N, C-alpha and C positions, 0 to 999 in steps of 0.2 A: 440315467446319466450313462452316456455313451463308453467307448474307447478313448475317445478325445477330449473326453475330461481330463485324463491321464497324463498328456501332455504337455511338458514346462514349456515357459516361456522359451528360454534357451534353445529348445527344441524346435521350435515352431518359427523363433524367428532364425535359426539354421534354413528351415525345410522352406522359406519365405522368401531367402537370402538368393538360396539354387534356385529358384522357379522365378523369382523376378529376374535373375540372369539369364538364363533360358531364353524365358520371352523374348527380352530387352535384345539376344542376340539373333534370336530367330524371326519371331512374329513384328516387331518392329525395328529390325536391319540398323538394328548399331552392335556389332559384334565386337569393337573396342569399347563400351560401355562399361564401368567399373560397378560392380555392386557388395556394397558393404552395410553388414548388418551387426554394426555399432551406435551404440550410444551416440547422439551431437557432439553430446560434452568431449567427446573423444578425438575430435576435429579443430584443429586449429583455424584462426582467422585468415591469416593467409592464404591456406588452402580453397576457405569459401570466397575470398573476395570477387574474383568474377562471377560467381555462378547465383542463379535465378532458379527459384524453383516454389513448390509447393507441400504444406502438411497433408495429408490424408487420414484421419481418424479412422482407426477401425474398434466398434465398441463390440461389449459380449455381455451378459449378466455378472459375470465375474473381473473382467478384466479392459483394460481401455490401452490404446498401444498409438502414436503417434509416428505414420511412416512419414520420411521425407524425400523427395523425390527432389535433387538438384541437378541441373545442367549448366553450361554456357551457352552464348546464345545460340549458335550453330546448334547443339545437341537437342534443345528446345525447339528449332524449326526442324530437326529430322524429328522427334517424335510426334509431332504435329503433326506432320504429313504421314508417318506410320499413321497413326489416329484413326485420319479421314482418308488414308488409302490415294495416298497421291504420292506421284513419282516424283524422285528429286531433284531434276530436273526443272520440276512446276514450280515457279514462284508462289510463294506463301503471300496473300495481299489482303486487303480488305477489300 
């Protein structure tokens, strides 16, 4: 096994939080986005009441992790446009 086998879950979550924050602020154009590397149980229901999102499963032979992506409606629109390479002023629609 390589050096990655010695990485603890806390170290990995910290690195992932930093990386996602950097990508959100630069490539995805969401500089005001808040990236939190904490278990979902630490959030209170009122904080989550106006948010929608998805869980992304990350699996390996030794561990599994569910990454939660949450945003309000405007944040979801910004994320969708960024992923599709659309300008902010172009309306999203079906």
